[in-house]
N, CA, C and O atoms as a DFTB+ gen file, in Angstrom:
736 C
 N C O
     1  1      21.893     -12.647       5.458
     2  2      21.466     -12.327       4.106
     3  2      20.221     -11.449       4.176
     4  3      19.316     -11.700       4.972
     5  1      20.185     -10.420       3.337
     6  2      19.030      -9.523       3.356
     7  2      17.847     -10.153       2.623
     8  3      18.009     -11.021       1.765
     9  1      16.665      -9.692       2.985
    10  2      15.442     -10.238       2.403
    11  2      15.348      -9.921       0.920
    12  3      15.776      -8.860       0.464
    13  1      14.786     -10.852       0.187
    14  2      14.541     -10.694      -1.242
    15  2      13.054     -10.906      -1.473
    16  3      12.505     -11.959      -1.151
    17  1      12.418      -9.897      -2.031
    18  2      10.989      -9.985      -2.317
    19  2      10.777     -10.693      -3.651
    20  3      11.371     -10.331      -4.667
    21  1       9.918     -11.707      -3.626
    22  2       9.580     -12.488      -4.810
    23  2       8.117     -12.224      -5.153
    24  3       7.227     -12.546      -4.365
    25  1       7.866     -11.646      -6.309
    26  2       6.497     -11.457      -6.791
    27  2       6.041     -12.768      -7.422
    28  3       6.680     -13.275      -8.344
    29  1       4.938     -13.313      -6.924
    30  2       4.415     -14.588      -7.407
    31  2       3.167     -14.334      -8.234
    32  3       2.214     -13.709      -7.770
    33  1       3.186     -14.826      -9.460
    34  2       2.012     -14.729     -10.327
    35  2       1.438     -16.128     -10.493
    36  3       2.015     -16.975     -11.175
    37  1       0.295     -16.355      -9.858
    38  2      -0.390     -17.640      -9.873
    39  2      -1.450     -17.595     -10.962
    40  3      -2.362     -16.770     -10.915
    41  1      -1.331     -18.476     -11.934
    42  2      -2.210     -18.453     -13.093
    43  2      -3.532     -19.160     -12.923
    44  3      -4.276     -19.312     -13.892
    45  1      -3.845     -19.594     -11.718
    46  2      -5.106     -20.282     -11.469
    47  2      -5.982     -19.449     -10.542
    48  3      -5.509     -18.916      -9.538
    49  1      -7.246     -19.342     -10.883
    50  2      -8.197     -18.620     -10.051
    51  2      -9.079     -19.569      -9.239
    52  3      -9.893     -19.127      -8.428
    53  1      -8.915     -20.857      -9.457
    54  2      -9.759     -21.856      -8.786
    55  2      -9.481     -21.876      -7.289
    56  3      -8.324     -21.823      -6.872
    57  1     -10.537     -21.952      -6.472
    58  2     -10.384     -21.935      -5.007
    59  2      -9.444     -23.021      -4.509
    60  3      -8.537     -22.726      -3.731
    61  1      -9.628     -24.249      -4.924
    62  2      -8.806     -25.359      -4.444
    63  2      -7.780     -25.752      -5.513
    64  3      -7.641     -26.924      -5.860
    65  1      -7.091     -24.780      -6.007
    66  2      -6.149     -24.967      -7.105
    67  2      -4.957     -25.835      -6.710
    68  3      -4.361     -25.647      -5.649
    69  1      -4.619     -26.787      -7.579
    70  2      -3.396     -27.580      -7.388
    71  2      -2.182     -26.670      -7.432
    72  3      -1.215     -26.877      -6.698
    73  1      -2.234     -25.668      -8.288
    74  2      -1.096     -24.767      -8.432
    75  2      -0.938     -23.842      -7.231
    76  3       0.181     -23.454      -6.893
    77  1      -2.028     -23.491      -6.593
    78  2      -1.913     -22.719      -5.357
    79  2      -1.231     -23.559      -4.284
    80  3      -0.403     -23.053      -3.526
    81  1      -1.575     -24.833      -4.220
    82  2      -0.918     -25.734      -3.270
    83  2       0.573     -25.842      -3.573
    84  3       1.403     -25.818      -2.664
    85  1       0.903     -25.959      -4.845
    86  2       2.311     -26.011      -5.235
    87  2       3.020     -24.726      -4.825
    88  3       4.127     -24.774      -4.288
    89  1       2.402     -23.589      -5.070
    90  2       2.981     -22.303      -4.690
    91  2       3.253     -22.258      -3.185
    92  3       4.332     -21.843      -2.760
    93  1       2.287     -22.679      -2.389
    94  2       2.448     -22.665      -0.936
    95  2       3.526     -23.645      -0.483
    96  3       4.254     -23.366       0.469
    97  1       3.635     -24.783      -1.153
    98  2       4.680     -25.754      -0.818
    99  2       6.061     -25.163      -1.072
   100  3       6.966     -25.316      -0.252
   101  1       6.219     -24.498      -2.194
   102  2       7.506     -23.865      -2.521
   103  2       7.835     -22.805      -1.474
   104  3       8.975     -22.726      -1.016
   105  1       6.870     -22.006      -1.095
   106  2       7.098     -20.986      -0.067
   107  2       7.546     -21.617       1.249
   108  3       8.450     -21.098       1.905
   109  1       6.923     -22.732       1.644
   110  2       7.292     -23.402       2.892
   111  2       8.713     -23.963       2.841
   112  3       9.405     -23.985       3.859
   113  1       9.144     -24.408       1.685
   114  2      10.459     -25.027       1.548
   115  2      11.577     -24.007       1.319
   116  3      12.756     -24.348       1.409
   117  1      11.216     -22.788       1.031
   118  2      12.194     -21.753       0.671
   119  2      12.940     -21.237       1.895
   120  3      12.426     -21.289       3.012
   121  1      14.153     -20.741       1.678
   122  2      14.879     -20.114       2.783
   123  2      14.143     -18.860       3.259
   124  3      13.415     -18.222       2.499
   125  1      14.347     -18.529       4.512
   126  2      13.599     -17.443       5.157
   127  2      13.817     -16.085       4.505
   128  3      12.954     -15.213       4.607
   129  1      14.946     -15.884       3.839
   130  2      15.203     -14.565       3.247
   131  2      14.399     -14.316       1.972
   132  3      14.322     -13.178       1.509
   133  1      13.800     -15.359       1.398
   134  2      12.914     -15.168       0.248
   135  2      11.515     -14.888       0.774
   136  3      10.905     -15.741       1.418
   137  1      11.014     -13.702       0.500
   138  2       9.702     -13.265       0.973
   139  2       8.748     -13.228      -0.222
   140  3       8.888     -12.390      -1.113
   141  1       7.794     -14.129      -0.230
   142  2       6.881     -14.283      -1.357
   143  2       5.661     -13.389      -1.186
   144  3       5.063     -13.329      -0.112
   145  1       5.301     -12.697      -2.258
   146  2       4.103     -11.866      -2.276
   147  2       3.310     -12.189      -3.527
   148  3       3.760     -11.930      -4.643
   149  1       2.127     -12.756      -3.336
   150  2       1.296     -13.082      -4.487
   151  2       0.740     -11.803      -5.095
   152  3       0.195     -10.951      -4.394
   153  1       0.885     -11.686      -6.392
   154  2       0.374     -10.533      -7.138
   155  2      -1.050     -10.861      -7.576
   156  3      -1.289     -11.867      -8.244
   157  1      -1.972     -10.020      -7.201
   158  2      -3.373     -10.248      -7.563
   159  2      -3.564     -10.005      -9.058
   160  3      -3.183      -8.959      -9.584
   161  1      -4.163     -10.994      -9.737
   162  2      -4.404     -10.846     -11.173
   163  2      -5.860     -11.077     -11.555
   164  3      -6.218     -10.927     -12.723
   165  1      -6.703     -11.440     -10.595
   166  2      -8.087     -11.789     -10.922
   167  2      -8.979     -10.586     -11.197
   168  3     -10.096     -10.741     -11.690
   169  1      -8.494      -9.391     -10.883
   170  2      -9.316      -8.197     -11.088
   171  2      -8.807      -7.312     -12.226
   172  3      -9.277      -6.187     -12.397
   173  1      -7.860      -7.813     -12.992
   174  2      -7.290      -7.010     -14.073
   175  2      -8.235      -6.933     -15.265
   176  3      -8.831      -7.940     -15.647
   177  1      -8.376      -5.763     -15.848
   178  2      -9.136      -5.681     -17.105
   179  2      -8.312      -6.314     -18.222
   180  3      -7.091      -6.422     -18.112
   181  1      -8.969      -6.723     -19.278
   182  2      -8.235      -7.261     -20.422
   183  2      -7.395      -6.150     -21.034
   184  3      -7.876      -5.041     -21.265
   185  1      -6.120      -6.473     -21.295
   186  2      -5.212      -5.458     -21.823
   187  2      -5.687      -4.944     -23.179
   188  3      -6.128      -5.707     -24.039
   189  1      -5.584      -3.648     -23.338
   190  2      -5.770      -2.995     -24.623
   191  2      -4.783      -1.832     -24.678
   192  3      -4.478      -1.223     -23.653
   193  1      -4.299      -1.533     -25.844
   194  2      -3.351      -0.438     -25.990
   195  2      -3.973       0.905     -25.586
   196  3      -3.256       1.879     -25.357
   197  1      -5.281       0.949     -25.503
   198  2      -5.954       2.160     -25.034
   199  2      -5.530       2.546     -23.619
   200  3      -5.608       3.716     -23.243
   201  1      -5.077       1.556     -22.826
   202  2      -4.622       1.832     -21.462
   203  2      -3.313       2.611     -21.418
   204  3      -3.030       3.288     -20.429
   205  1      -2.521       2.526     -22.467
   206  2      -1.138       2.999     -22.412
   207  2      -1.009       4.455     -21.986
   208  3      -0.007       4.827     -21.376
   209  1      -1.981       5.269     -22.287
   210  2      -1.914       6.678     -21.888
   211  2      -2.294       6.870     -20.421
   212  3      -1.814       7.801     -19.774
   213  1      -3.157       5.991     -19.891
   214  2      -3.605       6.130     -18.501
   215  2      -4.040       4.751     -17.994
   216  3      -5.188       4.342     -18.170
   217  1      -3.096       4.045     -17.360
   218  2      -3.363       2.686     -16.894
   219  2      -4.430       2.660     -15.805
   220  3      -4.449       3.532     -14.936
   221  1      -5.325       1.661     -15.844
   222  2      -6.325       1.503     -14.785
   223  2      -5.625       1.198     -13.444
   224  3      -4.509       0.679     -13.437
   225  1      -6.274       1.515     -12.321
   226  2      -5.652       1.308     -11.007
   227  2      -5.155      -0.119     -10.758
   228  3      -4.057      -0.295     -10.230
   229  1      -5.928      -1.131     -11.122
   230  2      -5.492      -2.520     -10.888
   231  2      -4.240      -2.847     -11.697
   232  3      -3.370      -3.582     -11.231
   233  1      -4.151      -2.308     -12.893
   234  2      -2.968      -2.531     -13.734
   235  2      -1.749      -1.811     -13.160
   236  3      -0.645      -2.354     -13.178
   237  1      -1.940      -0.602     -12.656
   238  2      -0.835       0.127     -12.007
   239  2      -0.353      -0.619     -10.768
   240  3       0.847      -0.690     -10.501
   241  1      -1.305      -1.178     -10.013
   242  2      -0.941      -1.947      -8.815
   243  2      -0.071      -3.149      -9.184
   244  3       0.936      -3.412      -8.526
   245  1      -0.455      -3.877     -10.232
   246  2       0.339      -5.021     -10.675
   247  2       1.749      -4.575     -11.025
   248  3       2.722      -5.180     -10.575
   249  1       1.866      -3.535     -11.814
   250  2       3.185      -3.051     -12.221
   251  2       4.017      -2.637     -11.008
   252  3       5.215      -2.916     -10.961
   253  1       3.412      -1.989     -10.047
   254  2       4.139      -1.554      -8.843
   255  2       4.609      -2.754      -8.022
   256  3       5.732      -2.755      -7.517
   257  1       3.760      -3.773      -7.884
   258  2       4.154      -4.962      -7.131
   259  2       5.325      -5.667      -7.798
   260  3       6.267      -6.089      -7.127
   261  1       5.267      -5.793      -9.100
   262  2       6.356      -6.447      -9.831
   263  2       7.624      -5.607      -9.727
   264  3       8.703      -6.147      -9.484
   265  1       7.510      -4.318      -9.904
   266  2       8.688      -3.446      -9.866
   267  2       9.338      -3.411      -8.491
   268  3      10.549      -3.213      -8.392
   269  1       8.563      -3.597      -7.430
   270  2       9.129      -3.554      -6.080
   271  2       9.787      -4.878      -5.680
   272  3      10.435      -4.960      -4.637
   273  1       9.624      -5.899      -6.497
   274  2      10.218      -7.213      -6.215
   275  2      11.593      -7.320      -6.867
   276  3      11.895      -6.637      -7.846
   277  1      12.413      -8.191      -6.298
   278  2      13.722      -8.465      -6.875
   279  2      13.730      -9.740      -7.715
   280  3      14.675      -9.981      -8.467
   281  1      12.677     -10.562      -7.592
   282  2      12.608     -11.832      -8.313
   283  2      11.149     -12.159      -8.607
   284  3      10.231     -11.549      -8.059
   285  1      10.961     -13.145      -9.494
   286  2       9.629     -13.527      -9.944
   287  2       9.457     -15.039      -9.868
   288  3      10.404     -15.795     -10.082
   289  1       8.243     -15.466      -9.561
   290  2       7.882     -16.879      -9.637
   291  2       6.531     -16.966     -10.328
   292  3       5.548     -16.383      -9.873
   293  1       6.496     -17.703     -11.436
   294  2       5.265     -17.926     -12.182
   295  2       4.812     -19.360     -11.919
   296  3       5.584     -20.299     -12.110
   297  1       3.577     -19.529     -11.487
   298  2       3.009     -20.840     -11.195
   299  2       1.789     -20.981     -12.089
   300  3       0.797     -20.271     -11.923
   301  1       1.872     -21.908     -13.041
   302  2       0.820     -21.943     -14.053
   303  2       0.204     -23.316     -14.252
   304  3       0.915     -24.318     -14.330
   305  1      -1.106     -23.360     -14.333
   306  2      -1.759     -24.557     -14.854
   307  2      -1.638     -24.550     -16.380
   308  3      -1.051     -23.640     -16.965
   309  1      -2.194     -25.566     -17.002
   310  2      -2.200     -25.616     -18.465
   311  2      -3.644     -25.706     -18.926
   312  3      -4.375     -26.623     -18.550
   313  1      -4.045     -24.741     -19.746
   314  2      -5.386     -24.723     -20.311
   315  2      -5.264     -24.897     -21.817
   316  3      -4.679     -24.054     -22.497
   317  1      -5.808     -25.976     -22.334
   318  2      -5.795     -26.222     -23.785
   319  2      -4.391     -26.105     -24.373
   320  3      -4.190     -25.510     -25.431
   321  1      -3.433     -26.682     -23.664
   322  2      -2.028     -26.720     -24.090
   323  2      -1.366     -25.338     -24.134
   324  3      -0.456     -25.099     -24.929
   325  1      -1.834     -24.437     -23.274
   326  2      -1.222     -23.114     -23.226
   327  2      -1.423     -22.492     -21.847
   328  3      -1.928     -23.123     -20.918
   329  1      -1.013     -21.248     -21.752
   330  2      -1.092     -20.477     -20.520
   331  2      -2.521     -19.986     -20.321
   332  3      -3.163     -19.579     -21.289
   333  1      -3.038     -20.014     -19.096
   334  2      -4.366     -19.453     -18.856
   335  2      -4.411     -17.979     -19.270
   336  3      -3.443     -17.242     -19.084
   337  1      -5.528     -17.569     -19.826
   338  2      -5.677     -16.194     -20.295
   339  2      -5.405     -15.161     -19.219
   340  3      -4.834     -14.109     -19.507
   341  1      -5.805     -15.441     -17.978
   342  2      -5.614     -14.476     -16.897
   343  2      -4.122     -14.221     -16.646
   344  3      -3.732     -13.096     -16.332
   345  1      -3.294     -15.250     -16.783
   346  2      -1.855     -15.074     -16.569
   347  2      -1.211     -14.361     -17.759
   348  3      -0.365     -13.485     -17.575
   349  1      -1.601     -14.725     -18.953
   350  2      -1.067     -14.042     -20.139
   351  2      -1.450     -12.568     -20.116
   352  3      -0.642     -11.711     -20.471
   353  1      -2.671     -12.271     -19.703
   354  2      -3.120     -10.890     -19.591
   355  2      -2.256     -10.122     -18.588
   356  3      -1.883      -8.976     -18.839
   357  1      -1.938     -10.752     -17.453
   358  2      -1.090     -10.099     -16.444
   359  2       0.303      -9.813     -17.004
   360  3       0.873      -8.754     -16.741
   361  1       0.846     -10.746     -17.769
   362  2       2.156     -10.535     -18.387
   363  2       2.078      -9.377     -19.382
   364  3       2.967      -8.527     -19.423
   365  1       1.027      -9.349     -20.172
   366  2       0.866      -8.264     -21.148
   367  2       0.742      -6.910     -20.440
   368  3       1.376      -5.938     -20.850
   369  1      -0.053      -6.843     -19.404
   370  2      -0.219      -5.587     -18.665
   371  2       1.092      -5.150     -18.030
   372  3       1.455      -3.976     -18.099
   373  1       1.806      -6.086     -17.412
   374  2       3.057      -5.743     -16.732
   375  2       4.179      -5.325     -17.659
   376  3       5.125      -4.662     -17.235
   377  1       4.080      -5.703     -18.908
   378  2       5.155      -5.394     -19.852
   379  2       4.885      -4.143     -20.689
   380  3       5.724      -3.750     -21.499
   381  1       3.752      -3.531     -20.505
   382  2       3.337      -2.389     -21.320
   383  2       3.176      -1.148     -20.459
   384  3       3.179      -1.301     -19.237
   385  1       3.037       0.041     -20.966
   386  2       3.248       0.383     -22.369
   387  2       4.716       0.219     -22.768
   388  3       5.595       0.083     -21.916
   389  1       4.956       0.235     -24.052
   390  2       6.294       0.040     -24.569
   391  2       7.263       0.942     -23.809
   392  3       7.001       2.125     -23.589
   393  1       8.401       0.344     -23.412
   394  2       9.420       1.093     -22.689
   395  2       9.269       1.070     -21.178
   396  3      10.101       1.629     -20.464
   397  1       8.206       0.424     -20.677
   398  2       7.996       0.355     -19.226
   399  2       7.762      -1.089     -18.774
   400  3       6.874      -1.355     -17.964
   401  1       8.551      -2.004     -19.294
   402  2       8.433      -3.417     -18.969
   403  2       8.821      -3.639     -17.508
   404  3       9.999      -3.540     -17.166
   405  1       7.873      -3.932     -16.661
   406  2       8.112      -4.119     -15.229
   407  2       8.858      -5.409     -14.909
   408  3       9.418      -5.532     -13.819
   409  1       8.881      -6.365     -15.818
   410  2       9.502      -7.673     -15.581
   411  2      10.990      -7.722     -15.946
   412  3      11.715      -8.576     -15.437
   413  1      11.445      -6.842     -16.799
   414  2      12.779      -6.938     -17.400
   415  2      13.888      -7.066     -16.359
   416  3      13.942      -6.320     -15.381
   417  1      14.767      -8.033     -16.601
   418  2      15.961      -8.202     -15.794
   419  2      15.768      -8.925     -14.479
   420  3      16.749      -9.201     -13.788
   421  1      14.546      -9.241     -14.110
   422  2      14.300      -9.901     -12.827
   423  2      14.414     -11.415     -13.003
   424  3      13.788     -11.970     -13.906
   425  1      15.202     -12.100     -12.158
   426  2      15.319     -13.552     -12.278
   427  2      13.988     -14.222     -11.956
   428  3      13.267     -13.799     -11.053
   429  1      13.677     -15.266     -12.705
   430  2      12.377     -15.915     -12.562
   431  2      12.501     -17.423     -12.678
   432  3      13.514     -17.966     -13.119
   433  1      11.428     -18.071     -12.263
   434  2      11.237     -19.495     -12.512
   435  2       9.784     -19.692     -12.894
   436  3       8.910     -18.914     -12.511
   437  1       9.541     -20.755     -13.660
   438  2       8.197     -21.120     -14.083
   439  2       7.969     -22.559     -13.641
   440  3       8.749     -23.450     -13.975
   441  1       6.894     -22.780     -12.887
   442  2       6.555     -24.111     -12.408
   443  2       5.065     -24.330     -12.580
   444  3       4.318     -23.381     -12.820
   445  1       4.625     -25.584     -12.457
   446  2       3.202     -25.842     -12.558
   447  2       2.850     -27.268     -12.194
   448  3       3.699     -28.160     -12.196
   449  1       1.579     -27.463     -11.882
   450  2       1.051     -28.771     -11.511
   451  2      -0.222     -29.052     -12.290
   452  3      -0.986     -28.147     -12.626
   453  1      -0.425     -30.330     -12.566
   454  2      -1.608     -30.756     -13.302
   455  2      -1.902     -32.204     -12.943
   456  3      -1.008     -32.933     -12.514
   457  1      -3.141     -32.621     -13.114
   458  2      -3.468     -34.022     -12.905
   459  2      -3.024     -34.868     -14.088
   460  3      -3.007     -36.096     -13.995
   461  1      -2.665     -34.235     -15.196
   462  2      -2.200     -34.956     -16.367
   463  2      -0.750     -35.402     -16.235
   464  3       0.026     -34.795     -15.497
   465  1      -0.393     -36.445     -16.938
   466  2       0.940     -37.040     -16.833
   467  2       2.055     -36.100     -17.290
   468  3       3.167     -36.181     -16.769
   469  1       1.790     -35.216     -18.243
   470  2       2.850     -34.312     -18.718
   471  2       2.849     -32.990     -17.962
   472  3       3.564     -32.057     -18.326
   473  1       2.043     -32.917     -16.907
   474  2       2.031     -31.704     -16.096
   475  2       1.653     -30.499     -16.926
   476  3       0.667     -30.519     -17.662
   477  1       2.438     -29.460     -16.802
   478  2       2.140     -28.200     -17.489
   479  2       3.252     -27.838     -18.466
   480  3       3.553     -26.661     -18.663
   481  1       3.854     -28.842     -19.068
   482  2       5.029     -28.636     -19.921
   483  2       4.766     -27.673     -21.073
   484  3       5.590     -26.795     -21.329
   485  1       3.665     -27.808     -21.760
   486  2       3.416     -26.978     -22.935
   487  2       3.107     -25.538     -22.511
   488  3       3.600     -24.592     -23.126
   489  1       2.304     -25.371     -21.478
   490  2       2.005     -24.020     -20.982
   491  2       3.280     -23.327     -20.542
   492  3       3.485     -22.149     -20.838
   493  1       4.139     -24.051     -19.835
   494  2       5.389     -23.449     -19.377
   495  2       6.267     -23.033     -20.547
   496  3       6.905     -21.981     -20.509
   497  1       6.300     -23.858     -21.581
   498  2       7.085     -23.505     -22.769
   499  2       6.559     -22.222     -23.402
   500  3       7.345     -21.357     -23.788
   501  1       5.257     -22.091     -23.511
   502  2       4.670     -20.869     -24.067
   503  2       5.015     -19.660     -23.210
   504  3       5.391     -18.610     -23.731
   505  1       4.887     -19.809     -21.888
   506  2       5.179     -18.699     -20.988
   507  2       6.659     -18.323     -21.040
   508  3       6.999     -17.140     -21.043
   509  1       7.527     -19.315     -21.080
   510  2       8.965     -19.038     -21.168
   511  2       9.297     -18.231     -22.429
   512  3      10.152     -17.345     -22.398
   513  1       8.622     -18.540     -23.524
   514  2       8.847     -17.784     -24.755
   515  2       8.527     -16.311     -24.573
   516  3       9.293     -15.447     -25.001
   517  1       7.407     -16.024     -23.944
   518  2       7.045     -14.623     -23.681
   519  2       8.044     -13.972     -22.744
   520  3       8.454     -12.833     -22.964
   521  1       8.438     -14.690     -21.696
   522  2       9.364     -14.120     -20.719
   523  2      10.738     -13.858     -21.324
   524  3      11.376     -12.855     -21.003
   525  1      11.196     -14.746     -22.191
   526  2      12.483     -14.502     -22.864
   527  2      12.411     -13.223     -23.692
   528  3      13.336     -12.411     -23.671
   529  1      11.325     -13.049     -24.410
   530  2      11.153     -11.834     -25.201
   531  2      11.158     -10.593     -24.309
   532  3      11.621      -9.530     -24.722
   533  1      10.643     -10.731     -23.084
   534  2      10.540      -9.596     -22.170
   535  2      11.812      -9.403     -21.336
   536  3      11.804      -8.631     -20.376
   537  1      12.894     -10.088     -21.686
   538  2      14.192      -9.934     -21.026
   539  2      14.159     -10.390     -19.574
   540  3      14.764      -9.769     -18.700
   541  1      13.444     -11.481     -19.333
   542  2      13.377     -12.079     -18.002
   543  2      14.262     -13.327     -18.012
   544  3      13.966     -14.282     -18.729
   545  1      15.344     -13.334     -17.225
   546  2      16.172     -14.546     -17.154
   547  2      15.431     -15.632     -16.366
   548  3      15.116     -15.455     -15.189
   549  1      15.162     -16.748     -17.030
   550  2      14.348     -17.814     -16.447
   551  2      15.231     -19.022     -16.129
   552  3      16.009     -19.475     -16.968
   553  1      15.096     -19.532     -14.908
   554  2      15.811     -20.735     -14.491
   555  2      15.469     -21.884     -15.430
   556  3      14.295     -22.172     -15.664
   557  1      16.494     -22.542     -15.968
   558  2      16.258     -23.636     -16.906
   559  2      16.058     -24.992     -16.239
   560  3      15.218     -25.781     -16.673
   561  1      16.819     -25.263     -15.193
   562  2      16.768     -26.563     -14.537
   563  2      16.815     -26.394     -13.033
   564  3      17.512     -25.492     -12.566
   565  1      16.144     -27.170     -12.267
   566  2      15.268     -28.261     -12.701
   567  2      13.899     -27.734     -13.133
   568  3      13.404     -26.734     -12.612
   569  1      13.319     -28.418     -14.076
   570  2      11.969     -28.077     -14.512
   571  2      10.975     -28.716     -13.540
   572  3      11.206     -29.816     -13.037
   573  1       9.883     -28.026     -13.284
   574  2       8.861     -28.559     -12.377
   575  2       7.548     -28.657     -13.142
   576  3       6.789     -27.695     -13.257
   577  1       7.312     -29.861     -13.660
   578  2       6.034     -30.204     -14.289
   579  2       5.400     -31.250     -13.378
   580  3       5.445     -32.443     -13.675
   581  1       4.826     -30.816     -12.299
   582  2       4.366     -31.726     -11.259
   583  2       3.075     -32.423     -11.653
   584  3       2.073     -31.784     -11.971
   585  1       3.124     -33.760     -11.624
   586  2       1.922     -34.567     -11.823
   587  2       1.233     -34.632     -10.464
   588  3       1.665     -35.365      -9.575
   589  1       0.167     -33.866     -10.312
   590  2      -0.506     -33.719      -9.024
   591  2      -1.419     -34.910      -8.766
   592  3      -2.242     -35.283      -9.602
   593  1      -1.251     -35.490      -7.594
   594  2      -2.120     -36.585      -7.163
   595  2      -2.803     -36.175      -5.863
   596  3      -2.220     -35.450      -5.057
   597  1      -4.036     -36.636      -5.655
   598  2      -4.760     -36.323      -4.426
   599  2      -3.912     -36.666      -3.214
   600  3      -3.334     -37.750      -3.131
   601  1      -3.846     -35.735      -2.281
   602  2      -3.115     -35.962      -1.050
   603  2      -1.634     -35.673      -1.122
   604  3      -0.953     -35.722      -0.098
   605  1      -1.111     -35.371      -2.302
   606  2       0.346     -35.143      -2.398
   607  2       0.769     -33.826      -1.751
   608  3       1.827     -33.747      -1.126
   609  1      -0.063     -32.793      -1.906
   610  2       0.199     -31.501      -1.265
   611  2      -1.117     -31.029      -0.646
   612  3      -2.133     -30.917      -1.332
   613  1      -1.084     -30.755       0.651
   614  2      -2.285     -30.299       1.366
   615  2      -2.621     -28.860       0.985
   616  3      -1.813     -28.161       0.373
   617  1      -3.810     -28.438       1.353
   618  2      -4.271     -27.084       1.034
   619  2      -3.362     -26.004       1.600
   620  3      -3.297     -24.906       1.049
   621  1      -2.660     -26.294       2.691
   622  2      -1.761     -25.308       3.300
   623  2      -0.333     -25.382       2.744
   624  3       0.553     -24.660       3.202
   625  1      -0.114     -26.261       1.754
   626  2       1.204     -26.383       1.144
   627  2       2.090     -27.444       1.760
   628  3       3.239     -27.593       1.346
   629  1       1.598     -28.178       2.727
   630  2       2.379     -29.254       3.322
   631  2       2.488     -30.402       2.327
   632  3       1.482     -30.874       1.797
   633  1       3.709     -30.844       2.081
   634  2       3.955     -31.926       1.124
   635  2       3.972     -33.247       1.882
   636  3       4.789     -33.445       2.781
   637  1       3.068     -34.147       1.516
   638  2       2.939     -35.422       2.220
   639  2       3.954     -36.455       1.748
   640  3       4.434     -37.261       2.546
   641  1       4.272     -36.440       0.503
   642  2       5.113     -37.466      -0.104
   643  2       6.596     -37.069      -0.036
   644  3       6.964     -35.974      -0.462
   645  1       7.439     -37.952       0.496
   646  2       8.866     -37.659       0.664
   647  2       9.568     -37.392      -0.661
   648  3      10.405     -36.493      -0.744
   649  1       9.239     -38.158      -1.696
   650  2       9.927     -37.956      -2.979
   651  2       9.518     -36.626      -3.612
   652  3      10.348     -35.950      -4.220
   653  1       8.247     -36.247      -3.474
   654  2       7.804     -34.949      -3.986
   655  2       8.470     -33.819      -3.216
   656  3       8.897     -32.829      -3.809
   657  1       8.560     -33.960      -1.903
   658  2       9.210     -32.941      -1.081
   659  2      10.681     -32.799      -1.483
   660  3      11.175     -31.680      -1.623
   661  1      11.377     -33.908      -1.667
   662  2      12.791     -33.863      -2.067
   663  2      12.945     -33.214      -3.440
   664  3      13.861     -32.420      -3.654
   665  1      12.053     -33.550      -4.365
   666  2      12.085     -32.962      -5.707
   667  2      11.874     -31.453      -5.633
   668  3      12.612     -30.682      -6.247
   669  1      10.859     -31.041      -4.873
   670  2      10.583     -29.605      -4.750
   671  2      11.704     -28.885      -4.012
   672  3      12.001     -27.731      -4.321
   673  1      12.329     -29.545      -3.043
   674  2      13.447     -28.918      -2.338
   675  2      14.621     -28.681      -3.278
   676  3      15.291     -27.652      -3.182
   677  1      14.880     -29.622      -4.188
   678  2      15.944     -29.414      -5.194
   679  2      15.630     -28.195      -6.053
   680  3      16.510     -27.389      -6.356
   681  1      14.355     -28.072      -6.441
   682  2      13.961     -26.892      -7.209
   683  2      14.175     -25.622      -6.396
   684  3      14.794     -24.674      -6.879
   685  1      13.670     -25.598      -5.172
   686  2      13.763     -24.404      -4.325
   687  2      15.229     -24.014      -4.122
   688  3      15.567     -22.832      -4.184
   689  1      16.085     -24.978      -3.883
   690  2      17.512     -24.686      -3.693
   691  2      18.116     -24.081      -4.957
   692  3      18.886     -23.123      -4.885
   693  1      17.767     -24.639      -6.108
   694  2      18.280     -24.107      -7.378
   695  2      17.722     -22.709      -7.635
   696  3      18.445     -21.827      -8.099
   697  1      16.446     -22.505      -7.339
   698  2      15.823     -21.193      -7.524
   699  2      16.478     -20.152      -6.624
   700  3      16.782     -19.048      -7.077
   701  1      16.696     -20.486      -5.368
   702  2      17.332     -19.552      -4.435
   703  2      18.738     -19.177      -4.930
   704  3      19.138     -18.016      -4.843
   705  1      19.475     -20.148      -5.442
   706  2      20.812     -19.872      -5.983
   707  2      20.727     -19.002      -7.241
   708  3      21.550     -18.109      -7.447
   709  1      19.735     -19.272      -8.067
   710  2      19.516     -18.494      -9.295
   711  2      19.220     -17.025      -8.948
   712  3      19.801     -16.107      -9.528
   713  1      18.325     -16.831      -8.014
   714  2      17.978     -15.468      -7.587
   715  2      19.210     -14.764      -7.010
   716  3      19.444     -13.587      -7.284
   717  1      19.981     -15.482      -6.223
   718  2      21.177     -14.898      -5.594
   719  2      22.174     -14.407      -6.648
   720  3      22.854     -13.403      -6.437
   721  1      22.262     -15.108      -7.773
   722  2      23.179     -14.678      -8.845
   723  2      22.841     -13.269      -9.344
   724  3      23.728     -12.530      -9.769
   725  1      21.580     -12.907      -9.292
   726  2      21.131     -11.635      -9.843
   727  2      20.963     -10.548      -8.777
   728  3      20.901      -9.362      -9.100
   729  1      20.890     -10.952      -7.524
   730  2      20.602      -9.974      -6.474
   731  2      21.769      -9.745      -5.526
   732  3      21.658      -8.947      -4.595
   733  1      22.876     -10.424      -5.745
   734  2      24.033     -10.294      -4.840
   735  2      24.687      -8.931      -4.966
   736  3      25.670      -8.652      -4.280
């Protein structure tokens, strides 16, 4: 099977992010043909329509990274029951100017981790709404609203808990099959 590049948009900027650990765990569990590339979003200017005539270099870089990928993975924390501003800004930049939506048609999944019992359910719902509008086919099941507990996933993405590893493996298998439907 040929390699498939997956652009990963991580919505957390925190150094010891639970969501970064989740992202690394998914990468470790994924089949070798899925090649994950994290898209840098921490240096993006806030989107304004003023950019549409001449996009800033960081915004052009984001669009190029997304366009060169065959699939997408969004990993989001939940801030105040919604998507972190940095991730929403990246989605806005990548989808503009009108007629140059870099995300359109690329298969995606949305996952997230939180110390709260409901995980990132509301943030994911908000993000899915934007992605549907942007013509991004998003994997519906299994949903990953991971209730993060200390020690469950190490900083390098190693999953300590067998049930969490099995759950994430089911997700990874479904995601790989979802991507294959669009890239075959």
